[in-house]
Structure formats: structure tokens, C-alpha cells
N, C-alpha and C positions, 0 to 999 in steps of 0.2 A: 513422432509416435503416431500410429494409426488410431482412427477414432474407437474401434473396438478395444484396442490395447489400453488406450487412455481411460475408457469407461470402466474396464475391469480394474485398473490401478485405483481409480478414484472410488469405486465401489468399496475396495478393500480399506482404503484410507478411511472413508466415513464409518465403515463397520467398526474400525478400531476406535474412532472418536466416540461412538455411541456407548461403547463398553466403559468409558471412563467418566460419563456424565455425572454419575453419583459420587465422584470423587471431589467434586467442586461444590462449595456452599452455594445456596441459592439466595438471591436477592432480586428485589424488583428492579427490572431493567428500565431504562428511560422509555417512555412512550413514543412511539413512532408515528408521525404524522406528516402531513404536507407542509412543505416550506412555502409560505404565502408571501412574505414581504421581504425577501432576502436583499433584493436590489432596489426596492422602491416600496414606499408604504402602500401604494396601490396595488392590491393583489392581482389586478388585471393588467398591470403593466407588462409590456411584451417581454421584458427580461425575466420577470417572475414567471410567466406562463411557459417560456421556453425551458427554463431551468426545471420547473416542476415536470414538464413533459418528459424529461430525460432522466431526472434523478428518481429513478424507480427500481424496485424488484420486480421484473416482469416475467410472467408465466402465461404462455399462450396469449389470449387478448386480454388478460387481466393484468392489472398493475397494482403494486403497493408502494405507497410513499415511504420513504426512510429518511426521516428528518436528520437523525444523527448517524446514520450508517455512512461510512467513508466512501464506499464505492457502490455505484449504481451497477446493476447487472441486467443484461438481456441475454438469457440462455441461448446457446447455439441453435437449439431447436424450437425456440419461441417464435410465434408469428408476431409478436408486439414490435411495432416499427418497421416490420418488414411486409406488412400488408394492410389494407384498409380495415377499420377506419383510423386506426392509431397512426399509420404512415401518412395518410392524407392530412390529418390534423397537424402533424409535426411539420410537414412540408408547408402548409399553409401559414403557420407561425414563423417560420424561417423566411418564407416569402415577404411576409409582412415586415419583418425585421429588415431585410435587405432593401426593400422598396422605399422604406421611410427613413433609411440610414439611421436606424435605432441605435447604432454604435455611438452615436454623438449624445445620447441620453446619459450615459454613465461614463465619467472621465476617470474616477478614482482607480489607480492601477491594481489595488488589491481586489476590488470587486471584479475588475476585467480578468484578472488571473484566475479567481474562482469559476468564473463563467467559461473561460476557454478550457479550464480543466475538465469540466463536466462535459462539454461538447466534444473534446478530444477523446474521452473515454468512450462516449457514444459512437464516434466514428470508428475507432478501433474494434469495438465489439461487433458493430453492423458490418464491417468489411470482412469479418470471418464467416466463412460458409462451408459447412460440412456437407457430405453426401447425404441426401435425404433431408437436409434442412431446408427452410424457406430460402429463396434466392436472395442475393445481395441487392438491397435497394439503391441502385445506382443514382437515381435522381435526388434521393434523400442525402446520399453521401456528398454529392456535389454541392448542395446547399449548405450542408454542415461545413464543408471545407471553405466556402465562401464567408460564412459567419466567423468561423475560427480565425480567418485572416483578418476580417474587419476589426476584431477586438484585440488583436495582437498588440503587445507593448513593444516599445523599442528596447534595445539592448541595455540602455542606460536605465530605463524604468525598471527592468527586470532585476538589474544589479542593486537597485535602491529598495527593492522589497523589504520588509521588515523581517527580522529574525524572530519568528514567533517562539522558538524554543527558549531563547534568552528572556523573551517576555513572560512566558509561562514560569521560568525559574524565578524571575524577578517578583512575580505576583505572590509567591510562597504558597500557592494553592496546594502544591504537592509536597510531601516529605522528600528529602534529598537522597535518602539512603533506605536500604531494606531495614525493616523492623521486625524482629523475630516475635515481638509481642503482638504486632498487627500484620500477620504474614500473608494477608490477602489485600492489603492496601496498596494501591499503585504508587510508585515513587518516580521522581525525575531527577537523575543525577545532575547536579550543576556543573560538574567538571567533565561531562562525557566528551566534549569537543575540545578540551584542552590538550593540545599536543605534547605537553610535558606533564600531564595529570596521570592518574592511576589507570585510565582506560587506554587501551592500545587498539588502534584501528588495524584491522586485518585485511590482508589482500592475497590474491594468488598470482599466477603468471601475468605478466604485464598485458594489459589489454583485455583481460578476461574478467567480467564482473564476479564479485566474491559470492553473491547470493543468486546464483544462476537461475534457479527455479522461480524465485520471486521476481526477478527481471524478466522472465519469460511471460509471467502472468500479468504483471503490471509494469509494461515496458515504458510507461511515461513517467516512471519514478526512478530515483536513484536510491539504491539499498547499500547501507554502510553497516559493517558488522564490527563490534568492539568486544574486547575480552578484558576481563578484570579479575586477577587472582588476589586472594587476601594478602595485604602487604602493599599492593598498589603496583606501580609500573615496573620497578626492577625485578620483582618475583615473576611478574608476567612475561617480560622480556626473556628473562632466564629459562622460563618454561618453553617458550617458543623455540629457543636455541636447542634445548634437549630434545624437543619433539621433532624438529627438522633434522637433527643429527642421528636419529634412530633409523636403522636400516628398514627399507620398505617391506622387507620380507617378515618383519616382526608382526605377529598377529594382533597383539594388544598394545596400542600406542601409550605413551607415557601419561600416567594418570595426573590429574590436578586435584588439589585439596578441596575439601567440603567448603562451601561459602563462595566458590567461584561464581561469577556472574558473566552472562553473555548477552549483549544487546544488539538489536537489529533497528537501525534508525531509517526511515523512509522519507525521503525529501522530493519535493515537487520539481518536475522538469517543465520547461515552458518553450514555446515557439515565439521567436520574435517577428516583427514586421517584414523582415527580409527572408523569413522561412528558415532561420537557423535555430538550433537546439541549445539551451542553456540550462545549467543547473541553478536552482534558486535556494535561498536560505529558509524556505518555508517547509516546516516539519509536517508530514502527513500522519505518521504514526511512529511509536517507539514500543518495541516489544522487548522484554527482559526476562531472562530465566535465571533463577538462583538455584544452585545445586545444594540440596539438603543431604544427599547421599551420592558417593561415587564408588559403586561396587567394582570389584575386580572383574566380575563376569559381566560381559556385554549381553543384554537381553533386549531384543527388538520387540517391545510390548508397550502400548499406550498406557496400559494400567501401571506398569512399572514407572513409566516417565512421570506419571501423575503422583506417584509416591515420593520419587526421588528429586523432583523439581518443583519449584514454585513459578507459575507463570503469570506475567503482568503485561498489560497493554494500555497505552494511551493513544487516543485517536484525536484527529483533527475534526472539529465541528465548525463547518463554514459560517453558521450562525453566530457562534461565539467569537470566531475570528473577526468578523466584520463588525462585531459590537465591541471589539477591543477589549475582551474579557478572557483572562487566563492564557493570553497568547493563543486563543482559539482551541486549546486542548483540554480534553476530558478523559478521566479514568474509566475503564471498562469494568463494570461490576462483575463479580465472580460468576453469577448465575445468569449474565445477560446473554440473550440470543440474537443472532443476526443470520441472515441468508448468507450461506457460504459464497464468497467471491474468489477464494484461492483454490485452484485445481477444481473448479466447478465444471459440471457437465450436465447436471440436472438440478432443479431447485429443491434445496434441503436447508432447513433452519437448524443451526447447531449452536452449542453453548461456545461462545467465542473462545474463551481460554481453554476449554477442553480440546477444541480442535488443534491447538498447537501440539498437544501430546501425541496426535496421530502421526506426525512427522519427526518430532524431536525426542525419539526414543534411543536406547542404547547407552552404554556406559561412556562417560568422558567425551572426547572429541567426536566420537561416533554419532553422538546426539546433535551436533552442531548442524548437520545437513550441508556442509560445505567442503566435505572431504576431510582428510587428515593431514594435510600439508598446506600451510598458510604461512605468511610472514607479516611482519610489520609493514604498514603501508601509510599513505598520506591521503587526506580526503580528496584534493584535486585529481589524483590518479585514478581513484575509484569512480569519481564523477565522470571523467573523460572515458573510462571503460564502458560505463553504462550508456553514454551518449553514442559511442561508436557502435554498441550493440544495437541500439534503436535504429540507427541509420541503415543497418543491414536488413531490417525486417520489411516483409512485403506490405504490411499496413502503412509504413511511413512512405514507401515508394508510391502507393496509391494516393496518399494525401498530398505528397508533393506534386503529383501529376495533376490532380484536381485543383490544387492551390494555383498552379500556373494558369489554369483555364479561368480562375476566378478573375472578376473585374470589380473594382471599387466603384 
């Protein structure tokens, strides 16, 4: 998609989002501030300094630290990290890391995984250059590739990373199911990943990621979609059979009942020491939508979506994760605002849960955002599809090229 076309699409998207802000109750959102001692008690430790330099919401030469925001963002037309002084400071910090072999300071695999995640995100964002935007900072990208390689884990270490979803469920911090008496309280289904449980993993054609738009925006993650109809697994599988048996010429797909739930689970991808990509058991976010109404007529309206569905999100907090608290997961408050990271082209702070309504409107499966034909799948197949999609991207080709130039 061209830059003007994408800009127009996103302007329309956020215009819809703004229309439904009033539909969500407000609550004080967590305070956003600098992460000071994530990797060491000393705020001036080089690991902390580098992480803080990149974990920002950057607009022009200004930056805002976002302690509990999942994704740092450097907008495509921002000068931040693409020109002095921010670029020079980042290069100086990375040079210090490399020259002192600071990778030896932190050996814990979980800390190294979070650090690599942040730098990899920065690399991908800075490798994107649109016409009229600041040039790609090639020198900074090379240094990022070197540090990403230095802190990479072995395949065995990646496979041994903890399942923080299970840890969050075991902590009993979150309710396990939707509660009509507390309709805005985040919940964490304990049986979401049970392959014989009430939630059914969805997939499309073999090799194609199920949540394509999310994969395009956050290609370092694996997105898994689950469906649960009232009654559990068998009614859900029966619904999928009826949906796929319906002729494509039919305008209105088979309706599902009120109380149906759809979940989008985002998991971290990592690069090992040999430069290979791997799925991890680390959950980055969980979004759930509960259908309160399923009208016969499909209306593409964010305002309708806000009335017909309840939206929930649980996010990874690196600070909580590294403190071994709640599996590192926290619920998003109904009125909480964050700078938009999904489909972003310009800096705008939105009510996080309201933003979901901008995409997921329409009746029934039309609101899923993944088409109207999908099948039961298994998690390894969906993870493989996401990894293959990443391998085809230009940002990965660039990283692999610079990775090969890196020297320990």
C-alpha cells in the first residue's frame, strides 16, 4: 500500500475510534515513566541506559518514556534516532556495550530475551524509510544488529523460557471467565491453550498467518486466534463446519449466538545465536471480545461495535515479568490511553480498548477481521506460518545481512 493510501486509511480508522471514546468508562490509567532499573539496580548501568533510550514514544526530537506500554514506537516521519543528537547518543551507548562486552553482565535468559525484543523492534522501525521521511540510519542499524547478536540465546535457552501465561493463571490475579456483573474487568481463560478445551484455535490456508494485519504491523510476534461459542468445543466446531459449508455467494455468513468470545493471543518470537527464528512461550498480549449482540444486519460502525461487543486486553509488563509477578501480565483499564502502535502513521494517543472497535465492527464473523473462511488449526502450524512470513520481509533480510557482518 502506498504512503498516501495508508495515511488515508489510518485517518479514517482513527476518526472512527474517536467517535466511540465516550462509550467506554474512564478510569485512571497507570502512570507512564522511565524504566530505571530493569536490568540492574544502578540506573546508569549500560543495559538500563540502552533500554531506556529505545523504549520510547518518539515524536520529532522529543521522546516520552512508556513504562507499561508494550511497544515502543518511532514514527516513520520522526527524526528521533535518525539524526543527532538522539542518534549519536544511541550509537555511543551501543559502542560502549560492544567495546566492554557488556553482554557478559547479564546472563539470565529472561532478561536477555526482553532486551533483545526491544532492540529488535527498534531495528525494524528504523529500517523502514518512506519517501520524504528521514534517511535510514545505517550506522546505528549495524550497531543494533551487533548487540542483538551478542545477547541472543541458544535454541535450548529459548525453549526453556517460562510460560508466563500459565504463571499468570496460577497467580489467580485475573478472573478466569467473563462476568456480566463486572463487564469491564479483564479476565484470563485458564483453558485457552487446552487443545481439547472449549477454545478452538483458528487457521487459514496452510502457510498463511491467521491475523495478517497484526503480523504485518508486529512481525516479530506470533498471533493466534481462538473462538469459543457458548457450550464449548463441540458447538464451536459444529459452527465452523456450517460456516465453511455455506456457499461463498451467500452475503450473510452463518450467525453465531450471543455470548460468543474471540481471543487474539500474541506471543514473542526470538532470534537464537545462529540467527534462526523461534517461537517462544512468552505471552505479550491477550485481546478478547465478548459478543453481547449479534444483529442480522451487518453495520460497519465503530459505534455499533462498542455497543455490540465488550473489549478486553491484557498486556505484558517487562517490569512485572522480571519481578516474577503475575506472570508479567496486567489488565488494561477501560479508560487507559496509549500512543497508537497498530496501523500508526502519525502520533496519536487513543483509548486503548476503544481503538479495537475501529477495526472489529460488523455483524458476526465480519467483525473478526480475518475473513469469513477459516478452519480449526493447531498452534505449531500457526507459529510456523508467522516465522515463514517474517523470513520473507525486507527488514529481516537487512538484519541478517548486518548480522553476518557483526563480529563478537
